[in-house]
KEDO-465904 format. One line per 4 residues: their letters; for each residue x, y, z of C-alpha. Coordinates in nm, 3 decimals, padded with zeros to 5 digits. Each point is the difference from the previous one (the first is absolute). Example, Ala and Ser with C-alpha at 12.3 -4.5 7.8 and 13.67 -1.06 7.14 Angstrom:
<kegus>
as	01.230,-00.450,00.780; 00.137,00.344,-00.066
</kegus>
This chain:
<kegus>
msie	-02.491,02.611,-02.832; -00.306,-00.020,00.225; -00.010,00.114,00.360; -00.019,-00.367,00.099
gdii	00.322,-00.073,-00.187; 00.164,00.313,00.140; -00.078,-00.101,00.359; 00.124,-00.358,-00.041
stld	00.311,00.128,-00.182; 00.066,00.245,00.285; -00.036,-00.271,00.265; 00.210,-00.252,-00.196
gyga	00.270,00.262,-00.057; 00.037,00.118,00.360; 00.314,-00.170,00.136; -00.101,-00.024,00.368
ltal	-00.332,-00.160,-00.096; 00.153,-00.231,-00.261; 00.241,-00.129,00.265; -00.303,-00.112,00.204
vstr	-00.255,-00.124,-00.258; 00.201,-00.034,-00.322; -00.262,00.070,-00.269; -00.297,-00.145,00.191
nywr	-00.205,00.318,-00.045; -00.327,-00.108,-00.157; -00.279,00.201,-00.160; -00.331,-00.127,00.148
rieq	00.077,-00.372,-00.032; 00.270,-00.226,00.132; 00.141,-00.326,-00.122; -00.114,-00.308,00.188
epty	00.185,-00.054,00.326; 00.240,00.293,-00.035; 00.321,00.031,00.197; -00.017,00.242,00.294
pyti	00.034,00.292,00.031; -00.188,00.154,-00.294; -00.225,00.295,-00.086; -00.330,00.033,-00.182
vqri	-00.082,00.339,-00.153; -00.358,00.103,-00.076; -00.162,00.311,-00.145; -00.304,00.090,00.210
ntep	-00.153,00.236,-00.259; 00.095,00.278,-00.244; -00.090,00.366,00.039; 00.072,00.229,-00.296
hntl	00.081,00.353,00.109; -00.246,00.211,-00.198; -00.039,00.375,-00.019; -00.295,00.203,-00.126
ttrn	00.171,00.093,-00.326; 00.215,-00.297,-00.107; 00.110,-00.338,00.114; 00.317,00.016,00.205
pltr	00.261,-00.267,-00.091; 00.041,-00.094,00.368; -00.175,-00.308,00.135; -00.015,-00.125,00.358
apir	-00.023,-00.366,00.084; -00.022,-00.131,00.355; 00.239,-00.297,00.012; 00.018,-00.270,00.267
vmiy	00.313,-00.208,00.052; -00.048,-00.317,00.204; 00.317,-00.150,00.150; 00.005,-00.367,00.100
gqtp	00.273,-00.172,00.200; 00.066,-00.272,00.252; 00.101,00.221,00.293; -00.109,00.342,00.125
asvr	00.360,00.123,-00.032; 00.032,-00.107,-00.365; -00.332,00.162,-00.090; 00.103,00.323,00.176
qvad	00.332,00.007,-00.192; -00.177,-00.043,-00.333; -00.265,00.260,00.090; 00.270,00.257,00.078
avrn	00.175,-00.074,-00.331; -00.330,00.023,-00.194; -00.078,00.338,00.155; 00.350,00.128,-00.080
amea	-00.018,-00.131,-00.359; -00.338,00.161,-00.066; 00.106,00.334,00.150; 00.322,-00.002,-00.208
atlf	-00.182,-00.080,-00.327; 00.081,00.212,-00.304; -00.273,-00.131,-00.236; -00.285,00.122,00.224
talw	-00.059,00.176,00.332; -00.108,-00.217,00.292; -00.126,00.135,00.331; -00.014,-00.240,00.294
ideq	-00.356,00.008,00.139; -00.051,-00.287,00.243; 00.149,-00.321,00.131; -00.172,-00.292,00.173
ddpf	00.160,-00.292,00.178; -00.236,-00.290,-00.051; -00.003,-00.287,00.247; 00.171,-00.325,-00.092
nnti	-00.197,-00.166,-00.280; -00.040,-00.371,00.082; -00.148,-00.078,-00.340; 00.321,00.088,-00.185
nadv	00.234,-00.035,00.301; 00.136,00.354,-00.036; 00.032,00.338,00.167; -00.147,00.286,-00.205
iaid	00.039,00.378,-00.023; -00.212,00.216,-00.233; 00.132,00.340,-00.114; -00.218,00.251,-00.186
fsvw	00.145,00.266,-00.229; -00.148,00.283,-00.202; 00.177,-00.026,-00.336; -00.002,00.292,-00.245
yqt	00.113,-00.049,-00.359; -00.023,00.150,-00.349; -00.249,-00.156,-00.241
</kegus>
């Protein structure tokens, strides 16, 4: 499986998160007019971990998870569950880097939190 599939599988399989968003964890794109709350996962870039002699099988990918919901409290609950799911992952190692509370987005009528992770995985 790809790292994208591993991340979505980890989020979909984490009970506390599933109780909040069901399986509304999307990779880069959402369905039209999705039900709140939901998450969008995006790979920022990919950085192979090279050495001077050989290529190391470890790769690092900065990952951003955007959480959308109708209330600040619901978005905070989902954000906490996302962070716990990523830190408990067994298919990769995720380090929590940063979190940003975005102001209410009038265009989509939602509260938003962005969480950045450094994800390490075997290639």
